[in-house]
C-alpha positions as CSV (number, residue, x, y, z in Angstrom):
1,M,-0.1,-0.1,-0.1
2,T,2.8,2.5,1.0
3,H,4.6,1.7,-2.6
4,A,1.3,2.3,-4.2
5,L,0.9,5.7,-2.6
6,T,4.4,7.0,-3.3
7,A,4.5,9.7,-6.0
8,A,6.6,8.9,-9.0
9,P,9.5,11.4,-9.9
10,A,8.8,13.9,-12.6
11,P,10.5,12.8,-15.9
12,V,14.1,14.4,-16.3
13,A,13.1,15.8,-19.8
14,A,10.0,17.2,-18.5
15,V,12.0,19.2,-15.7
16,A,14.5,20.3,-17.7
17,A,12.8,21.6,-20.8
18,P,10.8,24.7,-19.3
19,S,14.1,25.4,-17.8
20,Q,16.1,25.2,-21.3
21,R,13.3,27.3,-22.7
22,T,13.7,30.2,-20.0
23,T,17.3,30.4,-20.6
24,R,17.0,30.7,-24.3
25,L,14.4,33.3,-23.7
26,L,16.7,35.2,-21.3
27,L,19.8,34.8,-24.0
28,A,17.5,36.2,-26.5
29,G,17.8,39.5,-24.8
30,G,21.7,39.3,-25.1
31,I,21.2,38.6,-28.8
32,G,18.6,41.6,-29.6
33,G,20.0,44.3,-27.3
34,G,22.7,45.4,-29.5
35,P,20.8,45.4,-32.9
36,L,17.9,47.6,-31.4
37,F,20.3,50.1,-30.0
38,L,22.2,50.3,-33.2
39,G,19.1,50.1,-35.7
40,L,17.1,52.8,-33.7
41,G,20.3,55.0,-33.4
42,L,20.8,54.6,-37.0
43,V,17.2,55.5,-38.2
44,Q,17.2,58.7,-35.7
45,G,20.8,59.6,-36.8
46,L,19.8,59.9,-40.4
47,T,16.5,61.7,-39.8
48,R,17.2,64.1,-36.8
49,D,17.9,67.9,-37.8
50,G,21.5,68.6,-37.2
51,F,22.7,65.1,-36.5
52,D,25.9,64.1,-38.2
53,F,27.5,60.7,-37.4
54,T,30.9,62.2,-38.3
55,R,30.4,64.6,-35.5
56,N,28.0,63.5,-32.9
57,A,27.8,60.3,-30.9
58,I,24.6,58.5,-30.7
59,S,24.4,58.9,-27.0
60,Q,23.3,62.8,-28.0
61,L,20.4,61.5,-29.7
62,S,18.5,61.7,-26.4
63,L,19.0,65.5,-26.6
64,G,16.2,67.9,-27.9
65,E,12.4,67.5,-28.8
66,L,12.5,63.8,-29.9
67,G,15.3,62.7,-27.2
68,W,12.9,60.7,-25.4
69,I,12.8,58.1,-28.1
70,Q,16.7,57.6,-27.5
71,V,16.3,57.5,-23.7
72,V,13.5,54.6,-24.4
73,D,16.3,53.2,-26.5
74,F,18.7,53.1,-23.4
75,L,15.9,51.8,-21.7
76,L,14.8,49.2,-23.5
77,T,18.6,48.3,-24.3
78,G,19.7,47.9,-20.8
79,S,16.8,45.9,-19.8
80,L,17.5,43.2,-22.4
81,L,21.4,43.1,-21.6
82,V,20.7,42.6,-18.0
83,A,18.1,39.7,-19.0
84,G,21.1,38.4,-21.3
85,A,23.3,38.4,-18.3
86,V,20.8,36.4,-16.3
87,G,20.7,33.7,-19.2
88,M,24.3,33.6,-19.4
89,R,24.4,32.6,-15.8
90,R,22.1,29.8,-16.6
91,A,24.0,28.7,-19.9
92,L,27.5,28.8,-18.1
93,R,26.5,26.7,-15.3
94,G,29.0,24.3,-14.0
95,G,31.4,25.8,-16.6
96,P,34.2,28.5,-17.1
97,G,33.0,32.2,-16.6
98,V,29.6,31.3,-14.7
99,T,30.5,33.7,-11.9
100,W,32.2,36.8,-13.8
101,V,30.8,36.7,-17.2
102,P,27.0,37.3,-16.1
103,R,28.0,39.9,-13.2
104,L,30.2,41.8,-16.1
105,I,27.4,41.7,-18.5
106,G,24.6,42.7,-16.1
107,V,27.1,45.8,-15.2
108,F,27.1,46.7,-19.0
109,G,23.4,46.4,-19.3
110,A,23.1,48.6,-16.2
111,S,25.3,51.2,-17.7
112,F,22.8,51.8,-20.5
113,L,20.0,52.3,-17.7
114,V,22.2,54.9,-16.1
115,C,22.9,56.6,-19.6
116,S,19.0,56.8,-20.0
117,A,18.7,58.8,-16.6
118,F,21.9,60.8,-17.3
119,R,21.8,62.5,-20.6
120,A,24.9,63.3,-22.9
121,D,26.0,66.9,-23.3
122,P,25.0,68.9,-26.4
123,G,27.7,70.1,-28.8
124,A,29.2,69.5,-32.3
125,G,25.9,71.2,-33.9
126,F,23.5,69.1,-32.1
127,P,20.6,69.4,-31.4
128,A,20.2,71.9,-34.0
129,G,20.8,75.4,-33.1
130,T,24.0,74.3,-30.6
131,P,27.5,75.8,-31.8
132,A,29.5,73.4,-33.8
133,S,32.4,73.3,-31.3
134,S,32.4,70.3,-29.0
135,T,31.4,70.8,-25.2
136,V,34.9,71.8,-23.3
137,T,33.4,71.4,-19.9
138,L,31.0,68.7,-18.7
139,S,28.0,68.9,-16.6
140,A,27.3,67.0,-13.8
141,H,24.8,64.8,-15.9
142,G,27.0,64.6,-19.0
143,T,30.1,63.5,-16.7
144,V,27.7,60.4,-15.0
145,H,26.7,59.8,-18.7
146,M,30.3,59.2,-19.5
147,L,31.6,57.4,-16.7
148,G,28.5,55.1,-17.0
149,G,29.5,54.2,-20.5
150,M,33.1,53.9,-19.6
151,V,32.3,51.6,-16.8
152,G,29.9,49.7,-18.9
153,Y,32.3,48.9,-21.9
154,L,35.4,48.0,-19.7
155,S,33.0,45.4,-18.0
156,L,32.1,44.2,-21.5
157,C,35.6,43.7,-22.6
158,A,36.5,42.2,-19.4
159,A,33.5,39.9,-20.0
160,F,34.9,38.8,-23.5
161,V,38.3,37.8,-21.9
162,V,36.5,35.5,-19.4
163,L,34.3,34.2,-22.0
164,A,37.4,32.9,-24.1
165,R,38.3,30.5,-21.5
166,H,34.7,29.2,-21.9
167,F,35.0,28.7,-25.7
168,A,38.9,27.5,-25.4
169,V,37.8,24.6,-22.9
170,R,35.1,23.7,-25.7
171,Q,38.2,23.8,-28.2
172,L,36.1,26.5,-30.4
173,R,39.5,28.3,-31.1
174,G,38.0,30.8,-33.4
175,W,35.4,32.1,-30.8
176,A,38.1,32.1,-28.2
177,V,40.5,34.1,-30.3
178,A,37.9,36.5,-31.2
179,C,36.7,37.1,-27.4
180,R,40.4,38.1,-26.7
181,L,41.0,40.5,-29.7
182,M,37.3,42.2,-29.6
183,P,38.5,44.1,-26.1
184,V,41.5,45.5,-28.2
185,V,39.0,46.5,-31.2
186,V,36.7,48.1,-28.7
187,L,39.4,50.0,-26.9
188,A,41.2,51.3,-29.8
189,G,38.0,52.5,-31.1
190,F,37.7,54.6,-27.7
191,A,41.1,55.7,-28.1
192,G,40.7,56.9,-31.6
193,S,37.8,59.1,-30.4
194,A,40.2,61.7,-29.7
195,A,40.5,61.9,-33.6
196,T,37.0,61.2,-34.7
197,V,33.9,60.1,-33.1
198,M,33.1,57.8,-35.8
199,A,36.2,55.7,-34.3
200,F,34.2,55.5,-30.9
201,T,31.1,54.9,-32.5
202,A,32.7,51.7,-34.6
203,G,34.3,50.4,-31.5
204,A,31.1,50.8,-29.3
205,G,29.1,48.9,-32.2
206,L,31.4,46.2,-32.9
207,G,31.4,45.4,-29.2
208,L,27.4,45.4,-29.3
209,V,27.7,43.2,-32.2
210,W,30.0,40.6,-30.8
211,L,27.9,40.3,-27.9
212,T,25.1,39.3,-29.9
213,A,27.2,36.8,-31.7
214,V,28.3,35.3,-28.1
215,S,24.9,35.1,-26.8
216,A,23.7,33.3,-30.1
217,R,26.4,30.9,-29.8
218,L,25.6,30.2,-25.9
219,R,21.8,30.0,-26.9
220,A,22.6,27.4,-29.3
221,E,24.6,25.5,-26.8
222,S,21.9,25.6,-24.5
223,A,19.4,24.5,-27.1
224,A,21.8,21.4,-27.9
225,R,21.9,20.0,-24.4
């Protein structure tokens, strides 16, 4: 009688499947964050009066009458990236990088939320009517915006270095090498911003694109388990 009343354990596959679906859904945030930010930024940059990609950073799109669109872009992107960080923690469970990669990507996502609250300073002709010269002295909110972005991208670069170990253990040499090289590319773009803002935009954009690629790879690994 006791044996007959004992509940049968749930099948492993039935328990694991919802967990894997949740992981893949969260990783979709890491996949979609970069394209959303860059795509919406590109559309705005091509349509906003006075904006010029050779002189202005995407962050400045949060200024002016239509600046709320870029503020929402920051908020949505940050939220998606934080979700992606949670997905990475689940996907990396039991392997290299499980502790630091999610934390570092989480900081990167949070930096977008900070940048949504503290806007960049006007300058270089944007918003329309602003003097063509760049801002010499940063405002308080402009300083927080800049520092938030700096901490965020340094965290992203560190996450790529840690992820290189994950791919190396799985003998994915190309992915491991790219994860080690991408921080150099991003930081070179930031260093080149002293000469042209296009270098900064390219470095930041490539960092987001590679995060999309890495998130997609981790999602594929999760689906294959």
